[in-house]
SEZA-182423 format. One record per atom (N, C-alpha, C, CB): residue in one letter; atom name; x, y, z. Coordinates in steps of 0.1 Angstrom, whole numbers, plus 5000, padded with zeros to 4 digits. Atoms other than C-alpha are relative to their C-alpha. Glycine has a CB too. Example, Ala and Ser with C-alpha at 12.3 -4.5 7.8 and 13.67 -1.06 7.14 Angstrom:
REM residues 2
 marse tigu    u    v    w
     A    N 5009 4988 5000
     A   CA 5123 4955 5078
     A    C 5009 5012 5000
     A   CB 4990 5000 5012
     S    N 4991 4989 5000
     S   CA 5137 4989 5071
     S    C 4992 5011 5008
     S   CB 5004 5005 4986
REM end
This chain:
REM residues 66
 marse tigu    u    v    w
     M    N 5000 5012 5007
     M   CA 6215 6057 6295
     M    C 4993 5001 4986
     M   CB 4993 4989 5008
     E    N 5007 4998 5013
     E   CA 6189 6068 6269
     E    C 5008 5007 4990
     E   CB 4987 5007 5003
     A    N 4992 4992 5009
     A   CA 6213 6093 6254
     A    C 5011 4991 4994
     A   CB 5007 5012 5008
     S    N 4990 5009 5005
     S   CA 6240 6066 6251
     S    C 4994 4991 4990
     S   CB 5006 4992 5011
     L    N 5006 5009 5009
     L   CA 6216 6042 6234
     L    C 4997 5007 4987
     L   CB 4987 4994 5006
     T    N 5003 4992 5012
     T   CA 6205 6070 6210
     T    C 5013 5002 4992
     T   CB 4994 5013 5003
     Q    N 4987 4997 5006
     Q   CA 6242 6078 6202
     Q    C 5004 4987 4992
     Q   CB 5010 5005 5010
     I    N 4996 5013 5006
     I   CA 6249 6041 6195
     I    C 4991 4997 4987
     I   CB 4999 4988 5010
     K    N 5008 5002 5012
     K   CA 6219 6039 6171
     K    C 5003 5009 4989
     K   CB 4985 5002 5004
     N    N 4996 4991 5010
     N   CA 6230 6070 6153
     N    C 5014 4998 4994
     N   CB 5000 5015 5006
     E    N 4986 5003 5004
     E   CA 6267 6059 6151
     E    C 5003 4985 5002
     E   CB 5010 5009 5008
     P    N 4998 5014 4998
     P   CA 6267 6021 6147
     P    C 5014 4995 5001
     P   CB 4993 4992 4989
     D    N 4986 5004 5000
     D   CA 6305 6020 6142
     D    C 5006 5004 5013
     D   CB 5007 5006 4989
     L    N 4994 4996 4987
     L   CA 6310 6035 6177
     L    C 5003 4988 5009
     L   CB 4990 5009 5007
     V    N 4999 5012 4991
     V   CA 6307 6001 6194
     V    C 5003 4988 4991
     V   CB 4988 4998 5009
     A    N 4997 5012 5008
     A   CA 6323 5969 6182
     A    C 4988 4990 5000
     A   CB 5012 4993 5006
     P    N 5012 5009 5001
     P   CA 6296 5944 6170
     P    C 5000 4989 5011
     P   CB 4999 4994 4986
     G    N 5000 5011 4991
     G   CA 6307 5917 6194
     G    C 4999 5004 5015
     G   CB 5013 4992 4999
     W    N 5002 4996 4986
     W   CA 6304 5938 6226
     W    C 4986 4998 5005
     W   CB 5004 5015 5001
     T    N 5013 5002 4994
     T   CA 6276 5932 6250
     T    C 4999 5009 5012
     T   CB 4999 4985 5005
     L    N 5003 4991 4989
     L   CA 6260 5956 6275
     L    C 4994 4992 5011
     L   CB 4992 5012 4995
     Y    N 5006 5006 4988
     Y   CA 6253 5943 6310
     Y    C 4996 5011 5010
     Y   CB 5009 4989 5006
     S    N 5004 4991 4989
     S   CA 6234 5961 6337
     S    C 4999 4992 5013
     S   CB 4986 5007 4997
     V    N 5000 5008 4988
     V   CA 6240 5950 6372
     V    C 4994 5008 5012
     V   CB 5015 4996 5004
     R    N 5006 4994 4988
     R   CA 6219 5957 6403
     R    C 5004 4991 5012
     R   CB 4985 5001 4999
     P    N 4995 5008 4989
     P   CA 6236 5945 6435
     P    C 4989 4997 5010
     P   CB 5012 5007 5007
     E    N 5009 5004 4989
     E   CA 6218 5926 6462
     E    C 5006 5005 5013
     E   CB 4998 4985 5000
     S    N 4993 4994 4988
     S   CA 6244 5938 6487
     S    C 5013 5005 4995
     S   CB 5001 4989 5011
     V    N 4986 4995 5002
     V   CA 6277 5957 6488
     V    C 5007 4999 5013
     V   CB 5000 5015 4995
     E    N 4993 5003 4988
     E   CA 6304 5947 6512
     E    C 5014 5006 4999
     E   CB 5001 4985 5003
     F    N 4986 4995 4999
     F   CA 6337 5964 6523
     F    C 5006 4995 5013
     F   CB 5000 5016 4999
     W    N 4993 5004 4988
     W   CA 6363 5954 6548
     W    C 5010 5011 5004
     W   CB 5008 4986 4999
     Q    N 4990 4990 4995
     Q   CA 6383 5979 6569
     Q    C 5010 4993 5009
     Q   CB 4993 5012 5008
     G    N 4989 5007 4993
     G   CA 6417 5966 6581
     G    C 5003 5006 5013
     G   CB 5012 4999 4991
     D    N 4996 4996 4987
     D   CA 6430 5969 6616
     D    C 5013 4994 5003
     D   CB 4989 4997 5011
     K    N 4986 5005 4997
     K   CA 6466 5966 6629
     K    C 4999 4987 5009
     K   CB 5008 5011 5006
     Q    N 5001 5012 4991
     Q   CA 6454 5941 6656
     Q    C 4991 4989 4994
     Q   CB 4994 5005 5013
     R    N 5007 5010 5007
     R   CA 6436 5921 6630
     R    C 4985 4999 5004
     R   CB 5006 4986 5001
     R    N 5015 5000 4996
     R   CA 6401 5931 6643
     R    C 4993 5008 4989
     R   CB 4998 5007 5014
     H    N 5006 4993 5011
     H   CA 6387 5940 6609
     H    C 4986 5003 5002
     H   CB 5003 4991 4987
     T    N 5014 4997 4999
     T   CA 6354 5957 6605
     T    C 4994 4997 4986
     T   CB 4999 5016 5003
     R    N 5007 5003 5012
     R   CA 6330 5944 6579
     R    C 4988 5009 4999
     R   CB 4995 4985 5000
     L    N 5011 4991 5003
     L   CA 6307 5969 6564
     L    C 4991 4995 4989
     L   CB 5005 5015 4996
     V    N 5009 5006 5010
     V   CA 6276 5955 6546
     V    C 4989 5010 4998
     V   CB 4995 4986 5005
     Y    N 5012 4991 5004
     Y   CA 6251 5976 6527
     Y    C 4990 4990 4994
     Y   CB 5004 5011 4990
     L    N 5011 5008 5005
     L   CA 6218 5958 6522
     L    C 4989 5009 4995
     L   CB 4995 4990 5011
     P    N 5011 4991 5005
     P   CA 6188 5972 6503
     P    C 4990 5003 5011
     P   CB 4993 4994 4988
     S    N 5011 4997 4991
     S   CA 6161 5990 6522
     S    C 4988 4993 4996
     S   CB 4997 5016 5000
     T    N 5012 5008 5003
     T   CA 6125 5977 6521
     T    C 4996 5001 4986
     T   CB 4989 5005 5009
     G    N 5004 4999 5014
     G   CA 6121 5989 6485
     G    C 5007 4989 4992
     G   CB 5003 5013 4995
     G    N 4993 5010 5008
     G   CA 6146 5963 6473
     G    C 5010 5006 4990
     G   CB 4991 4991 4993
     P    N 4990 4995 5010
     P   CA 6174 5966 6447
     P    C 4994 5008 4989
     P   CB 5009 4989 4995
     S    N 5006 4993 5012
     S   CA 6150 5977 6420
     S    C 4996 5014 5002
     S   CB 4987 4992 4996
     S    N 5003 4986 4997
     S   CA 6142 6009 6438
     S    C 5013 5008 5004
     S   CB 4991 5001 5012
     C    N 4988 4995 4997
     C   CA 6179 6016 6443
     C    C 5004 5012 4992
     C   CB 5011 4990 5000
     C    N 4995 4988 5008
     C   CA 6192 6051 6433
     C    C 5014 5003 5005
     C   CB 4991 5012 5003
     G    N 4987 4998 4995
     G   CA 6225 6048 6451
     G    C 5002 4993 5014
     G   CB 5004 5015 5001
     L    N 4998 5006 4987
     L   CA 6240 6037 6484
     L    C 4991 5006 5011
     L   CB 5015 5001 5004
     D    N 5009 4995 4991
     D   CA 6215 6059 6502
     D    C 4989 4991 5003
     D   CB 4994 5014 4996
     S    N 5010 5010 4998
     S   CA 6190 6031 6497
     S    C 5005 4988 5007
     S   CB 4994 4997 4986
     Y    N 4994 5012 4994
     Y   CA 6214 6006 6513
     Y    C 5005 5004 5014
     Y   CB 5011 4995 4991
     P    N 4995 4997 4987
     P   CA 6215 6011 6551
     P    C 5012 4992 5004
     P   CB 4989 4997 5010
     I    N 4987 5007 4997
     I   CA 6249 6001 6566
     I    C 4998 4991 5012
     I   CB 5011 5011 5003
     H    N 4999 5010 4989
     H   CA 6254 5971 6589
     H    C 5014 4997 5003
     H   CB 4992 4987 4996
     K    N 4986 5002 4995
     K   CA 6286 5968 6609
     K    C 5001 4986 5007
     K   CB 5006 5011 5009
     Y    N 4998 5013 4993
     Y   CA 6299 5933 6620
     Y    C 5014 5000 5005
     Y   CB 4997 4989 4990
REM end
């Protein structure tokens, strides 16, 4: 991220002036696995005790199956 910000400062025409940068930290991540008998599996990743701010990837999000 720091390298990208430095490049943007050095080359101001690289990014359109109207563009906005957003950084997103999920509170949870959810996937659904389909099943032919319509018994779908819901996979929910919730942050570990450190919370989303300590997230370095999905390893910090234990899986919960429903």
